[in-house]
C-alpha positions as CSV (number, residue, x, y, z in Angstrom):
1,T,92.7,30.6,33.0
2,M,95.3,33.2,32.5
3,N,95.0,36.6,34.1
4,D,91.6,35.6,35.6
5,K,90.2,35.1,32.0
6,Q,89.3,32.0,30.2
7,W,91.3,31.0,27.1
8,I,91.3,28.3,24.5
9,V,94.9,27.0,24.4
10,T,95.9,24.7,21.6
11,N,98.4,24.0,18.8
12,R,97.5,24.7,15.2
13,Q,97.0,21.3,13.5
14,K,99.1,21.9,10.4
15,T,102.0,24.0,11.8
16,K,101.9,22.9,15.5
17,V,102.3,26.6,16.3
18,P,100.7,27.4,19.8
19,S,97.5,29.4,19.6
20,N,95.7,31.2,22.5
21,V,92.2,32.6,22.0
22,L,90.5,34.7,24.6
23,L,87.0,33.6,25.4
24,L,84.5,36.4,25.4
25,D,81.0,36.2,26.8
26,V,79.1,35.4,23.6
27,P,81.5,32.6,22.5
28,K,81.3,31.2,26.1
29,Q,77.5,31.0,25.7
30,I,77.7,29.2,22.4
31,I,80.2,26.7,23.8
32,S,78.1,26.0,26.8
33,K,75.1,25.4,24.4
34,Y,77.0,22.4,22.9
35,N,79.0,21.3,25.9
36,H,76.6,18.5,26.9
37,E,77.0,16.9,23.4
38,T,80.8,17.2,23.0
39,Y,82.4,17.3,26.4
40,R,83.1,13.5,26.6
41,E,84.8,13.6,23.2
42,G,87.1,16.5,24.1
43,K,85.6,18.8,21.5
44,L,84.0,22.2,21.7
45,F,81.4,21.6,19.0
46,P,79.8,18.7,17.3
47,I,81.8,17.7,14.2
48,L,79.6,17.3,11.1
49,S,80.4,14.8,8.3
50,N,81.1,16.3,4.8
51,Q,77.9,14.8,3.7
52,K,75.9,16.6,6.4
53,M,77.8,19.8,5.8
54,N,77.1,19.6,2.1
55,S,73.4,19.0,2.7
56,Y,73.3,22.2,4.9
57,L,75.2,24.2,2.2
58,K,72.7,23.1,-0.4
59,E,69.8,24.2,1.8
60,I,71.4,27.6,2.3
61,A,72.1,27.9,-1.4
62,D,68.4,27.2,-2.2
63,I,67.2,29.8,0.4
64,C,69.6,32.4,-1.1
65,N,68.7,31.5,-4.7
66,I,72.2,30.4,-5.5
67,R,72.1,28.0,-8.5
68,K,75.6,26.6,-8.1
69,N,76.5,23.2,-6.6
70,L,78.0,24.2,-3.3
71,T,80.1,21.8,-1.2
72,F,82.3,22.1,1.8
73,H,85.3,22.0,-0.5
74,T,84.1,25.0,-2.5
75,A,83.3,26.9,0.7
76,R,86.9,26.7,1.8
77,H,88.1,28.8,-1.2
78,R,88.0,32.6,-1.6
79,E,86.1,32.3,-4.9
80,F,83.2,31.0,-3.0
81,I,82.4,34.5,-1.8
82,N,81.9,35.7,-5.4
83,I,79.3,33.0,-6.3
84,K,76.0,34.5,-7.5
């Protein structure tokens, strides 16, 4: 806690630059939802494999009538937003 508020304090993975993120009420609720699954591993959220993530993206694409092959890799790029 800093200034009587809760923060996520970490270093960015690629640049090692310190990063502080204030935890507001809604993110706290989301974190507490997954805490029992991830606490022992030192993570805030479960980490999905690329295969599982791609499966979820395919399901979302089907629901949204998107006829492109979506993968986690394509979702990381700006062009992903323009897929129709």
